[in-house]
N, C-alpha and C positions, 0 to 999 in steps of 0.2 A: 617563687615563692616555696618556699619546703613545706612538705604535706605537713597537713595538721594534727598534732596530737591530741585525739578526744577523752574525756573523760566523761564518764555520765552516770548520776546518781539519781538511784530510782527506775525499777524493772517493771512498774505497772505499765499500763495502755500507753500512757503517754511516753512512757520509757521508752517501750517498743517501738512507736511512731518514730520517736529522735532517730531510734538507731537504725530504723529502716532509709532514713532520711542521709545519716550519713554515709549508710552504704552505696546508695543509689545516686548521690547526689555526679559522680565522675561518669556516670552510666547515661543518666538523659541526660547534663548538659556538657561536657566531654572538655570544658575550658578550663577545671580545676584540676589541681594535682586530688589523686585519691588519698582522702584521711585515713589519716593512720587511728585506728581502733585498740585504745592504749590501756583506758581500766576503765572498769567497772563497778560499782558499789550497791549494795544490801545492806539490809537492815540484819539478815542471815546470809551466814558464811556458803553455807552449802548452796541456799538459793543463788548467790551471787555467784558462786562457781558453774550453776548450770546456766544461767542467763548468758554469762560469759562465751561459753559454748555455743550457745544456740545464736546471739547475736554477733560472735566474732570478734570480740576484746581479749587481748593478748593476758590481761592479769584483771582480779577480780578479789575485792574486800570486801569486811564488816563493816570497816570504816570508812565512811566518806572524808575524814579530815585525811586519812593515810594518801586518796586519790590527789584529792587539793596539793598535798603537799610533793605530789610524784613532778620531777622536773620533764617527763617526756610528756604531759600533759599542757597542752595549749588554750583549750576551749573545755568548761563545761559545761553540760545539759544538765541542769536540776526539774527533776521531772517528779518531786514529791509531794505530798500533800499541801495546800498553801500555809498551814501555819510552820514551816519547816522551809521555807524559797529564802527570808531574807539572812538567816544566818547561815544559811550553805553559800548563797549570790555575794554576801559582803566576804565572807573569808575566803572564794574565789579570787575576788577581784584584787583584794589585798596581798593574794599570794600573785599576782601579777597575770590572771586567767583574763583572758573572754569567757564570756556569759552567758547562755541559751538559758532562760530562764522562762517557766511556764506562766501562765497566765494564772490568777491575777498574782501584783506582786508581793502583797502581803495584807494578812487580815489587818492589822494594824495601821493607818497611816503614817504616824511615825515610824514605824520601820521602813516603809516602802519609799521616805525622805529620806532615809538613812542608807540605801541603798542605792539612791541615784546621788548623789553626795559622795560615797565612796568610790562609784563610777566615773565622777567629774574627775576624783582624787587620782583615780589608777592612771586613765586616760584609754582603759582599754574598753574593745566593744562589746554593751553591755544589751540584749536584745530580749525580748519577750515575744511569748508563743500564740501568736496574734493569727495565726493563718487562712483565717478566710480571706483576709484582704490580698491575700496570695493566689486566688482566682482569677483566671483569664476573663474570665464573665465578670465579677467584681470589678477590673483594670478598664475594661472596655465600656463598662456602664458609668465608670469615674470619666474616658474619652468623651462620650456623649453627653453629659452634663457639663464638661468643662465647653464641648462646643454650642451649647446651647439648642442644643438636638430637642429639645423640651419647655424650651426659652426660659423663662425666671423659675426657678424652686422657690416655690412658697409654703408646701407643707409637706410633710412625711412618716410614715407610720411604720413602724417594725415591733416585730409580734417574736421571741428567743423560745420555744416551747419543746420541752421531753415529758417522757413519761416514767425516768426511771426512780421517782418517788412518789408515783400515782399511786402506787398499791397501800393503803394504810396498814397493811402487815409486814411488808417492809421492814427488816430488823433497824433498827438504831443505829448507825456509825456513823461517822467522824464528819460528815459534810452536814449533820445536821446542830454540831457542837457549836458553840457561839464564839470559839476560839477558830474555829474556821471560817469563822466571817459571818456576813448579813443572811448568806441565805444567795438567793435566785438573784441579788444584785449584781454582787464582786465573785461569784463561784460560775458566773451563767451570764447576765446581762452585761459585762465587759466585752461578751464578742459582738454584739449589734451597735454597741457603745466604739469600737474599733473600726466598723465599717462606717459609722457614721463620723466617725474623727478623720479616716480616709477620704472620705469622698465628702463633707462639707466643714473640716474644721471641730474645733473643740465646743461641748455646752457651756451655754451662758448662763443659765437659771434653770432651777427643775421646782417641783414638788411632785409628792410623794404618797402615795400608799403602799402597804405592803399587810400579807394574810398568811395563815398558818392555816392550810386544810386540815391537818391532822394535830391535834393537841400534843399527843403524845408518840410513842412506838415499841412495837415491844422487844426485847432484848435475847439476844440468843440463848444468855444462861438462865433467863427466867424474868419473871417482872416486865416492867416496862420504865421507861425513862420521856420526861418531859422534852419537846422537842425544840430547842435553843434559837432558831432565825427561821428566818421565811421562807417559805417555796415558792411565793408568788408575789411578782411586785406590776404597779402600773403606775406609770409615771407619764408627767405632760413636760417638756422642755420645750427650751427658748435655744433655738442655731445663732450664728451670725448672720447678717445682710437681713434679719427680718424673719428668719423660718421657722415657722411653729412642726413641732415633733410629737408624738406619742411613742412610748417603748411600753411593752408590756412583756414580761416574762415569767412563766411559770413551768417549774419543773415537776409539774406532779400534773400533767393535762396528759389524760389516758388517749393515747392514740400518736400522738405523736413523737416522733424518734431523734428528726435532727433539725428541726424548722427554724430557722430564721425569715419571715415573711416580711420582705420589704417593699411598700411601697412609695413610691417619688413623682409627689404631682405639682407639673409647674404650668406657665400661662400657657404654653405653647402644644403640652402633652402630659405622658405618664411613662414611667418604668417602674415595673414589677416583677419581682426575684424574689425565688423561693429553697433555702437550703437544704431542703429534701430532693429539689431537680434542680441540682449544682451546676449541670452544663446547658442550663436553657436561662433564657429571659424574654419577658414580653414588653415589647416599645409599642408606644402608642403618640402618632405623632396629627395634630389637628391640622391635617393640609389635604388639599381636594378636595371632591366632591362629597360631603355627609354624608350621601348614600354608600358609599365604598370606605369610609374611615371603620377602625377597627385595629384590635390587638394582632401585632405581628408577633410569633413566637420567632424567638434568632437562638439555633446552636448552637455551642461551642464550635469552633472548628481552627485548622492552623492558623487561619487569620489572625486570629485572639491570642496573641503570642502571651507565655511559651508553651501553647497548647500544643503547636508544633515538635515541641522536644521530648512528646510525649508518645504521639499519637498525629502519622500523616493524613487522616481522613477524618471530614466534620463528624458529629452525631454519634461517637462512638463513648465517649465521657470519660473525665476525669474522676479521681474519687480523694477521700480525706487526705490520705495518706501523701498523695500525690502533692497536694497543697503545701504538705510539710517539706518534701524536697524541695518544691521552690522556694520554700521563706531560708530551707537550710542555705540555696544557693545566693538568695540576699545576703543572710550574715556574711554568708565566705568574701562575699562582694564586700559586703562594710571594713572586714578587715583587712582585704585588700588594699583600700584609702577610695575606693570605686562608690558611686552615687548607689544607692541602696534602700530598695523600700521596706524595712526591718520599722519595728515598733522599739523607738528605744528608751529605756527608762524616763528618759525625758518625758516624750509623751505617753508612755505608760503611767507615769505619775498624774499627767492630768485627769487620765481616766480613772484613777483609782480617786483623783480630788474631786468628780463627779460622783463615783460610787458612796462615797462618802457625804457627800453635799445631798444625795438621795436620803441618806438614813436618815441625816440631822431633820433635813423636812420633814420624814414622819413623823418625827419623836417630837417637833415643835408647832405642827400641823401646819404649816408655812410655805410658801417660795421664797428657795435660797437664791442667790445672785452668788456663781463663782466667779472669784476675780484670775 
């Protein structure tokens, strides 16, 4: 297979993360051709040139449509704010490009549906950036659950908390606009939803409450603007197989930096994981004498593949960007026609459907069944 030509739209935090992954995937895994970093797009031409030099791209443009039209680009990474995902991803797929789009798909469900329909017609790989499921520790938790290590799972609690919007004096910016989505649910809670999907399948029913910790925020140019979406949400969920679940998300939680606290309870034990300590998990198994039962801490190690591709010794730890490299490898596998653990637009749309059902539940104050 010839090297893939890569185009990158957006050079913020996630744009840099994609660039790091494309640069490192050959070095880490060795079994793929080194991608060719062809074209980079930013809104500002000067910034595009600077970032292309920093990230290693051959060309730069202030027109993302020119990047998509470039015949040397095979795959487009879309890492722009949420409200631009649909237009850019659809244009790339219609131009015959594979797409790696950051989550969520789009603020409007109809746009997410159009993204999936376009992907189906194109025949190209369309993947979403849910890299937390690529963690070797999460993969091993899935194996343990599948093997019945904690018996039959009956209840799950998952919390996602960060504090980047905890300060009431943080300036209003696009994440608080209604055009960006519901707030904590689709900007944020889609990550724990991706873990629930990966481990247990899709959500079947929800009932939701959402809150705005701050009614308005200051503007950098003076004055204040009303916050248009919700920074915190609490959701009761029903999963398949009679599993009950609770999801709580808060992007205004002082002291929390990257927390996804996952607690899985079964008939014969429990598993506990926290994203802030992403290289370990705790396992409790109700076996042996009760006087010696307790949680065991298990550190990530080469036995938890593909940790071994990064580090030859246990306990040293992977990071967020490493998970993106693993996701990049899975995307290349999918493009090559191999089995892959990417989140496709099809599965991503079901996650989006769950989010919109949660918002509907909040407004209608009732349980919503998800067909």
